[in-house]
C-alpha positions as CSV (number, residue, x, y, z in Angstrom):
1,M,10.6,-33.1,-10.7
2,A,10.8,-30.6,-7.8
3,R,7.8,-30.7,-5.4
4,K,6.0,-27.4,-5.1
5,R,6.2,-26.0,-1.5
6,R,2.9,-25.9,0.3
7,S,1.7,-22.5,1.5
8,T,1.3,-21.8,5.2
9,P,-0.3,-18.9,7.1
10,G,1.7,-15.8,7.6
11,P,3.5,-13.7,8.7
12,Y,5.9,-13.7,5.7
13,L,7.7,-10.4,6.3
14,L,9.3,-9.9,9.7
15,H,11.2,-6.6,9.3
16,L,13.2,-4.5,6.9
17,E,16.6,-2.9,7.3
18,L,18.1,0.0,5.3
19,L,21.6,-0.9,4.2
20,R,23.1,2.6,4.6
21,E,26.4,1.6,3.3
22,R,24.8,0.9,-0.1
23,I,23.3,4.4,-0.5
24,P,25.3,6.3,-3.1
25,D,24.3,9.8,-2.0
26,F,21.9,10.9,0.8
27,N,21.4,14.2,-1.0
28,C,19.6,12.5,-3.9
29,F,16.1,11.2,-4.2
30,P,14.7,9.0,-2.7
31,Y,17.5,8.9,0.0
32,N,17.0,12.6,0.8
33,L,13.4,12.0,2.0
34,P,13.5,12.4,5.8
35,A,11.6,9.2,6.2
36,I,14.2,7.3,4.2
37,H,17.2,9.3,5.5
38,G,16.4,8.4,9.1
39,L,15.3,4.8,8.5
40,T,17.3,2.0,10.1
41,A,15.1,-1.0,10.8
42,L,11.3,-1.4,10.7
43,P,9.4,-4.4,12.1
44,F,6.2,-5.5,10.3
45,H,3.0,-6.4,12.1
46,P,2.3,-10.1,11.5
47,K,-1.1,-9.2,10.0
48,V,-1.5,-5.6,9.0
49,T,1.0,-2.8,8.7
50,F,0.1,0.7,7.6
51,F,2.3,3.5,6.1
52,V,0.7,6.9,6.5
53,G,1.9,10.4,5.7
54,E,1.5,13.5,3.7
55,N,1.9,13.5,-0.1
56,G,5.6,13.3,-0.9
57,S,6.5,11.7,2.4
58,G,7.9,8.6,0.8
59,K,5.3,6.0,1.8
60,S,4.6,4.9,-1.7
61,T,8.3,4.9,-2.6
62,L,9.1,2.6,0.4
63,L,6.2,0.3,-0.4
64,E,7.2,0.0,-4.0
65,A,10.8,-0.9,-3.0
66,I,9.4,-3.6,-0.7
67,A,7.3,-5.0,-3.5
68,V,10.3,-5.1,-5.9
69,E,12.3,-6.9,-3.2
70,C,9.5,-9.4,-2.9
71,G,9.8,-10.2,-6.6
72,L,6.6,-8.2,-7.7
73,N,6.3,-6.0,-10.7
74,P,6.8,-2.3,-9.7
75,E,3.7,-1.2,-11.6
76,G,1.5,-3.8,-9.9
77,G,0.3,-7.3,-10.2
78,S,1.6,-10.7,-9.2
79,R,5.0,-12.4,-9.6
80,N,3.9,-13.4,-13.1
81,F,3.6,-9.8,-14.3
82,N,6.8,-8.4,-15.8
83,F,5.5,-5.6,-18.1
84,A,6.7,-2.0,-17.8
85,T,4.7,0.9,-19.3
86,R,7.3,3.3,-18.0
87,A,10.3,2.3,-15.8
88,S,10.0,4.9,-13.1
89,H,10.6,3.0,-9.8
90,S,13.4,4.1,-7.6
91,P,16.5,2.1,-6.8
92,L,15.6,2.1,-3.1
93,G,15.0,-1.7,-3.1
94,E,18.7,-2.3,-3.8
95,C,19.4,-0.7,-0.4
96,L,16.9,-2.7,1.6
97,R,17.2,-6.1,3.3
98,L,13.9,-7.9,4.0
99,S,13.9,-10.4,6.8
100,K,11.4,-13.2,5.9
101,A,9.7,-15.9,7.9
102,P,10.0,-19.6,7.0
103,A,6.3,-19.5,6.1
104,M,5.6,-19.6,2.3
105,P,2.8,-17.5,0.9
106,G,0.4,-19.2,-1.5
107,D,0.0,-15.9,-3.3
108,S,1.4,-12.4,-3.5
109,Y,0.2,-9.2,-5.2
110,F,1.1,-5.5,-5.4
111,L,-1.8,-3.1,-5.9
112,R,-0.6,0.3,-7.0
113,A,-3.7,2.6,-7.5
114,E,-2.0,5.0,-9.9
115,S,-1.0,2.3,-12.4
116,F,-3.9,-0.2,-12.0
117,Y,-5.2,0.9,-15.4
118,N,-1.9,-0.5,-16.9
119,V,-2.4,-3.8,-15.0
120,A,-6.0,-4.1,-16.3
121,T,-4.7,-3.6,-19.8
122,E,-2.0,-6.3,-19.3
123,I,-4.7,-8.7,-18.0
124,E,-6.7,-8.2,-21.1
125,R,-3.7,-8.7,-23.3
126,L,-2.8,-12.0,-21.6
127,G,-6.3,-13.4,-22.3
128,T,-9.6,-14.8,-21.0
129,D,-8.1,-17.4,-18.7
130,L,-6.4,-14.8,-16.6
131,L,-9.4,-12.5,-16.6
132,L,-11.5,-15.3,-15.0
133,A,-9.3,-14.9,-11.8
134,Y,-10.6,-11.3,-11.6
135,G,-14.3,-12.2,-11.9
136,G,-14.5,-12.8,-15.7
137,K,-15.5,-9.3,-16.7
138,S,-13.2,-6.8,-18.3
139,L,-11.8,-4.5,-15.7
140,H,-11.9,-1.7,-18.2
141,E,-15.7,-2.2,-18.6
142,Q,-16.2,-1.5,-14.9
143,S,-15.9,1.7,-12.9
144,H,-12.6,2.3,-11.2
145,G,-14.1,1.3,-7.8
146,E,-15.8,-1.8,-9.3
147,S,-12.6,-2.9,-10.9
148,F,-10.7,-2.6,-7.5
149,F,-13.4,-4.6,-5.8
150,A,-13.2,-7.3,-8.5
151,L,-9.6,-7.6,-7.6
152,F,-10.2,-7.7,-3.8
153,E,-13.1,-10.2,-4.0
154,N,-11.9,-12.6,-6.7
155,R,-8.1,-12.5,-7.1
156,F,-6.9,-12.7,-3.5
157,R,-6.3,-16.1,-1.9
158,D,-5.7,-17.8,1.4
159,N,-2.2,-17.4,2.9
160,G,-1.4,-14.4,0.8
161,L,1.1,-11.6,1.0
162,Y,-0.5,-8.4,-0.3
163,L,1.1,-5.0,-0.7
164,M,-1.3,-2.1,-1.4
165,D,-0.7,1.5,-2.3
166,E,-3.8,3.6,-1.7
167,P,-6.5,1.0,-2.1
168,E,-9.1,3.6,-1.1
169,A,-8.3,5.8,-4.2
170,A,-11.4,4.6,-6.1
171,L,-13.6,3.6,-3.2
172,S,-16.5,5.5,-1.6
173,P,-16.7,5.5,2.2
174,K,-19.2,2.7,2.1
175,R,-16.9,0.6,-0.1
176,Q,-14.0,1.3,2.2
177,L,-16.0,-0.3,5.0
178,Q,-16.7,-3.2,2.8
179,F,-13.0,-3.4,2.0
180,L,-12.2,-3.6,5.7
181,R,-14.6,-6.6,5.9
182,L,-12.7,-8.3,3.1
183,L,-9.4,-7.4,4.7
184,H,-10.4,-9.0,8.0
185,D,-11.5,-12.1,6.2
186,Y,-8.2,-12.5,4.4
187,V,-6.3,-11.9,7.6
188,R,-8.2,-14.7,9.3
189,R,-7.3,-16.9,6.3
190,G,-3.6,-16.5,6.9
191,G,-2.8,-13.3,5.0
192,Q,-0.4,-10.5,5.7
193,F,-0.9,-6.9,4.4
194,V,1.3,-3.9,4.1
195,I,-0.8,-0.9,3.1
196,A,0.0,2.8,2.3
197,T,-3.1,4.8,2.8
198,H,-4.7,8.3,3.4
199,S,-8.0,6.8,4.5
200,P,-8.9,7.3,8.2
201,I,-11.5,4.6,7.7
202,I,-9.1,2.0,6.5
203,L,-6.5,3.1,9.1
204,A,-9.0,2.2,11.8
205,Y,-8.6,-1.5,11.3
206,P,-7.9,-2.9,14.8
207,D,-4.7,-4.5,16.0
208,A,-2.6,-3.0,13.2
209,R,0.8,-1.3,13.3
210,I,0.8,2.3,11.9
211,Y,4.0,4.0,10.8
212,Q,3.9,7.7,10.3
213,L,6.3,9.0,7.6
214,D,7.1,12.8,7.9
215,G,9.8,15.3,8.2
216,N,10.9,13.7,11.4
217,G,11.5,10.3,9.9
218,V,9.5,7.2,10.6
219,R,7.8,6.4,13.9
220,E,5.0,4.1,15.1
221,V,1.9,6.0,16.2
222,A,-1.5,5.2,17.5
223,Y,-4.5,5.6,15.3
224,T,-5.9,8.6,17.2
225,D,-2.5,10.3,16.9
226,T,-2.5,10.3,13.1
227,E,-3.0,13.6,11.4
228,H,-5.6,11.9,9.1
229,Y,-7.7,11.1,12.2
230,A,-7.3,14.5,13.8
231,V,-8.2,16.4,10.6
232,T,-11.2,14.3,9.8
233,R,-12.5,14.4,13.3
234,A,-12.2,18.1,13.5
235,F,-13.9,18.7,10.2
236,L,-16.8,16.3,10.9
237,S,-17.4,17.8,14.4
238,N,-17.9,21.3,12.9
239,P,-17.7,21.5,9.1
240,Q,-18.8,25.1,9.0
241,R,-16.0,26.3,11.3
242,S,-13.4,24.1,9.5
243,L,-14.5,25.5,6.1
244,A,-14.5,29.1,7.4
245,T,-11.0,28.7,8.8
246,S,-9.7,27.0,5.6
247,L,-11.3,29.5,3.2
248,S,-10.3,32.5,5.3
249,D,-6.7,31.3,5.2
250,M,-6.9,30.9,1.4
251,N,-8.3,34.5,1.0
252,E,-5.5,35.9,3.1
253,T,-2.9,34.1,1.0
254,E,-4.4,35.4,-2.3
255,S,-4.6,39.0,-1.0
256,S,-1.0,39.1,0.3
């Protein structure tokens, strides 16, 4: 009987490489996205890597492809989840090569905010024993934010690899700060995270690597150079002026 490998602290993912020779057509989605089109290699931070960008920039598509290449279900969950409500993931993973460290994660999980309802349904279908790993209470009988936190607090383990697409989607600002506390604890317990987010609160996690995905491709940026930080800072410093400018622009567009 083969002996199960013992998990060790991360990092687990070192870098990814786009295998351009495998891409069938750069004019087709998702290869026509500027962030994907210009991608060559991308190193991961040993603890926390963020993908940030506007809607449609490709950050979720890239994260999903990484999850698939790590053996995780594209709709979310652990390696043991293999359900498919609707097969909608892109073939990008077939064109990626992940460089992995010798370290072996003790756990891995893909949180995809938009399909977490489907994951919660699958958990209930699989029975009570699995539900205990999420706190023992039906995720459907909790608010969206409570069910997310049940996952964060109960399901994650030491020495884990966690890929997360918009974990802030159901969280209040206060809950986002609590999430950062949990994130920091899991990092200290040997975990590695790759997170796509719009949250300037979550992006503020110290000593992380932030990749901006936009029309110019993919590049590493400082926290204070992200558009999310700049827009939020400008708004909070003078909400009235920001609203006046935004609503004035909207009125001009409607009248033209």
